[in-house]
N, C-alpha and C positions, 0 to 999 in steps of 0.2 A: 606338527601333526602325527599322532600315534599311526604305527603301522596298521593296516584293515587286513591284510593278506599273510598268509604263510604258505611254504611249500608243503607242509606235513599233513600228513593224514589225521583228522581228529582233532586237531589244534586250531583254535580261533582266539582272537583276542578278546581280554575279558572287557566288559562294557563299563565297569565302574573302577576298574583299577588300571591306570594306565602302566604298560611296561609288564603286566602279567598276562598269562597265556591260560585258556581254559582247555581241559581235555575233554573230549566229549566221544562216547562210544555207542553203537548200535548193537544189540544182540538179542535174540528171541523175539524180535519184533517190539523190542523197547528201545529207548533212547537214555543214556546214563550220563549224568555229570560226575566225572571224577577227579575234581578239584583244580585248582589254578596254581601255575607255577609262575617263576620268575623269568625263564627264558623258552622259547619256543622249541629247542633242542631237548630239554629236560622233560617237557610234556610229552614231545614225540615218543622219547624212551618210556614213558610211564604207559602211554597209550600201546605201544608195542608190546610192553610186558603184559598187559592185559589181553591184548589180541592173541598172544602165543597161548595164555591159559585157556582162553576161550574156545578160540579154533584151531589150534593146534598148528600141525603143517600147513592147513589152508589159509593160515592168516595172510593176509597183506600187510605188509611192514613198512615203517619208514625208513629202517635201517637194517642191513644185512646181518650185522653183529649183535648178538645177544649182550646188551649192556645197560645196566641200570646209572641213573646219576648217582655220585657219590652220597647224595644225602637221601636218598630213596632206596630202602632196602625191601626185598622180596616180601617179608613179613608183611611190612606196610601195604603192599599191593594187595596181598591175598586178604589181609583185614577189610580193605576198601572194598575188595568183590564180593566178600561174604556179606558186609553190610547193604551191598547193592542189590543183592539177591543174586549174582553172577555165578556163585559156586553152590 
């Protein structure tokens, strides 16, 4: 049976893709879906990158150290945020 919970803020299991994890983010009174990733750790780092950009020093993060997963670059995060109306 697939894992149904994670210890990471903003990360939930994908309903239709076992082994994948969704990133969900709430800002400005709206909820945003920020994509699906193969590991909860990678999804949590994407969440952290968006939270830092939106909330700055007030952001509640999953990890203390600012680190993006190797296959996700900051330009991709910024493009995603622009498309979602977060920038």
